[in-house]
N, C-alpha and C positions, 0 to 999 in steps of 0.2 A: 583505577577509574572504571566506571560502568557505562555500558551502552545497552539500551533496552529496545526490543521490538515487540509489537503486539501479536505477531504470528511467526512461528518458527518453521514449521513443516510447510514451507511455502517458497515461491520464487519472489514474492512481493518485496521483501526486504533482504533478499539473499546476499547482495553485496556486503551488507553489514556482517552477517554471519561468516561469510567467506573471508572478510578482512581480518576477523579474529582468528579463525581456524587456520588460515594460510600464513599467518604471522606478519601481515602488513602493518597492523597497528604497532606491534612490537618493533618492527623494523624502523618505524618512525619515532620510537622512544616512548610509546604509550603502553603501559601494562593494562590492557583493556579486558574487562570481564563482560561476557554476554549474558543478558537476562531476558526471559520471556515474561512480559507483563501484559495481560489481556484484560479488557479491550483497549483500543487506542486512547480513549478519553482518560482511562486510568494511567496508562503509560505516560501521558503528558502531565498529568497531575503529579506524578512522582518526580518528573523532571523539574517542574515548578517548585516542588518542595525541597529540592536539592539532594535527594537520595540517589540520583543518577546524574551523569553529566551530559549524556547525549541520547537522542532517540532516533531510530530509523522508523519513520512513520508517515502517515498521510499528511501532506503539506497543509491541506485545507483545514485540518483538525486543530492546528496549533492554537487558534483563538479560544478553544474550549478552556484551556488552562491559562492562557495569556490573553485576556479579553482585549479586543480591538488591537491586537498585536503588541500589547504592552508587556515587554519583558521576555519575549521569545522571538527567535529568528531562524530563518533557513540558512544553512551553511552551503549546501550543495544538493544536487539531484542524484538520487540513486539510479533513477531511470526516468525517461520522459513519458508523460501522458498518464491519463487515468487507467488504472491497471487491473480492474476487476472485470469479471465475466458473468453474464447471465446464462445460467444453465437451467433448462427445463426438463421435466420427465420425458424420457424417450417416447413413451406411449402417447404423448400429446401430439407427436408428429410436427412440431414447430420447425419452421425453416429459418436459416440464418438471416438475421436482419428483420425478422417479422415481429415488430413491436406489439402488434395487435394480439399476439399470442398470450400476453400476460393477463388478459381480461379474465376475471373471476378466479384468479389463482392466489395461493398462499406461498409467498416467496420469503425465504430466510435471508437475513442480512445483519451484520454487526452494527452496533451504535456508531454514528457518524459516517460509517461506510454506506449505510442505507441512503443517506442524503444524495449521494451521487446517482443512484438508480432512480430515486423518486424524481429528481430534477430532470434527468434524461427523459424519463417517460412523459413528464408534463410537457417538456419542450417538443416531444414527438407527437403530442396531441392526445395523450391518454389522460382521462379524468379519473384519478385514483379512487375517488369515492363512487362516482356513478358507474365506473367500469369494474367496481368491486375487486380492486387489486389490493391485497393485504400484504404489506411488507413489514416483517416483524422478526424478532430474534428467533434463531433456530432452537427448537425445543431440546433441552438438555445440554446446550453448548455453552452455558454461562455459569458453570460450576467452578468457582475459584478463578485465580489470576492466570493459571497456566493452561490456557485453552489454545489448541491449534484449530482455528475457526474453519478454514477451507476444508480440511480433512473431516472435521465434525459435520460440516454441512453436506458433504458427499455421502457420509454414512446415513444422515437423516433422510436424504433423498432416496437412498437405496431401501431404507426401511419404511418408506411411504409416509413419513411424518410431515413432509412439505412437498409442494409441487415444483419447486425450483429454488435456486439460490443465487445470490450475487456475492461472489467471493474471488479469491486469488486463483492464479493459474494452476497451482498444484491441485486444489480442490476440483477445479474444472477438469484437469487431466485425469484424475482418478475416476471421476464420475463418467466421463466419456469412455475411457478404456474399459471400465466395468460394464458398459452398455446400459447404464441406468439414466444417463443424462445426455442431452443434446446442446451443443453450443449455439446460442441464439444471438447474443450481443457481445461484441468486443469493441468498445469505444476507441481503444488505442489504435485499432486497425480499420476504423471508418464506419462502424455500425452506429446508427443513431445520429442525432444532430452533431454537426462538426464542432460546435462549441464545447461538447462534452470532453473532448481531448484535454482541454485545459482546466477542467474542474479541479483537478488535483494531480499530484505525482507522489511517488515514494521519495522522501527527502531526508537528509541528515539535518536534524533540528537540535538546537541548543538554547540555553537561556542567555539573556543579555548579561547576567551576572557572570556566567562562564566566559563570555566574550571579553568582558572587562577585566576579569581576574586572571584568566589563563588563555590569552590569545595564542600563545605558542602551541598549546594543546589543540586548539581549534584548527590551526594551520596543519598540524600533524595529522589530525583526523581526516581532513579533506585530502591530504596527500595520500594517506593510506587507502581511502576510498577510490581515488583515481587509479592508483596502482592495481587495486583489485579489479576494477572494471577492465583495465587494459590486459591484465593477466587472463581473465576469463575470455576475453575476445581472442586472445592468442591461443589459448588452450582450454576449450570448454570442458574438457575432461576433468579439470580441477573441480568442477561442480560436483561430480560424482564422488571425488575424494572427500569433499566437505560433507556431502549428503550421507556418506557411510558413517561419519562420526556423529551426526546429529539426528538423522531420520530413521524411521523403521525401514525394513528392507524394500518394501514396495515403492515407497516414495523416494528412497535413495536411488533406486534404479531408474526413476523417471526424471530426476531433477535436471540432468544435463540436457535432455531434450527440451524441457520447459524453458530453461535458461537460454538455450541456443536461440530460441525464437525471440527472446527479449534482447539479445545482444545489440541489434541496431538502435535500441533506445538507451543503451548504457553510456550516457555522457553526463558529466557532473554539472554542466552549465544550466543556469536558470535564466530564462529570457524575460524581458519586460512584457512581451505578449502573454506569456504564461501568467505572470502576476496579475495582469489586467483581467484575464479570463477567470482566474481563480477568485479574484476579488468580487467580480460580478456574481459568480456562483455563490460565494459566501453570503453576499447580501440577499440574493434571491431566496436562500434557504434559512436566513435569519441567524447566521453565525457571527456576522459583524453588521454594524450600522454604517460605518464610514467608508470612505474611499482611501486606499492606502497606496503610497508610492512604492516603487521598486526598492528604494533605500530603506523604507520602513519595514519591509518584509524580509529582505535579503541582507545578510551581513556582507556588504559590498567590499569591505576592506580585504576580504579573502578571495575575491574573484580571480586574482592572478594564479591561484593554486588550482583552479579548475583545469588548467592545461597540463 
């Protein structure tokens, strides 16, 4: 079996990579192969087409490949809350939480990921057009399917190609530690409108076909994820062990620190409040037209495995 993530050198979908590398999928009877398929819209299309069985990706993006939630569902949460950060050039002297600092800037963001920042800024009172906020792909970061976006964004910021970026915690960490970026917005920890927390989350996603044809494998995948979350909470040093296998040296040395900050959010449960908040966000940005119930979005038959 195969599970794909849209970003590898990252904390965003790290529980998936760790479940593979630490042997928890294997322990649950799944011979799982990890793939990097960028960006997330492409990752989900490959899931829809049946070439992979699971995705660790942004929950709100699912309807891109499964319109109106037809044929795709969430199995569990990799971690709670919208998990991207707004980093701006250090020389702009932006302060933490200063939404106004984005005016007149060019900000890099990946497809579908960019929707989270755009909506957050709009809800915070920014007029993207009048305030001349340009949110677009990072130059040079979209060459092929095997792109590590956060790291590429940090490099583009350092090279002066963009004024800021909206990306994962690893990209943010690299930029801040190199002194080229300043952390401005972290929706997961209260920056920006409170509704932004529930725009999305990193989730374990699969197809309805997989749920119907191989429910035991879906159960096993959730159990492996929960074991991974618990193992990292017990010993965050395991993150370094995984990082050394998958990441360049600099990022491998940082991953345990980045994951440690995320550990309070490492629970597999998906709440009805989250689904309501995400559904509103999806409608606001045009990803869906309808209102969808918890049962339409989440594979509820597997809820018992979240514990």
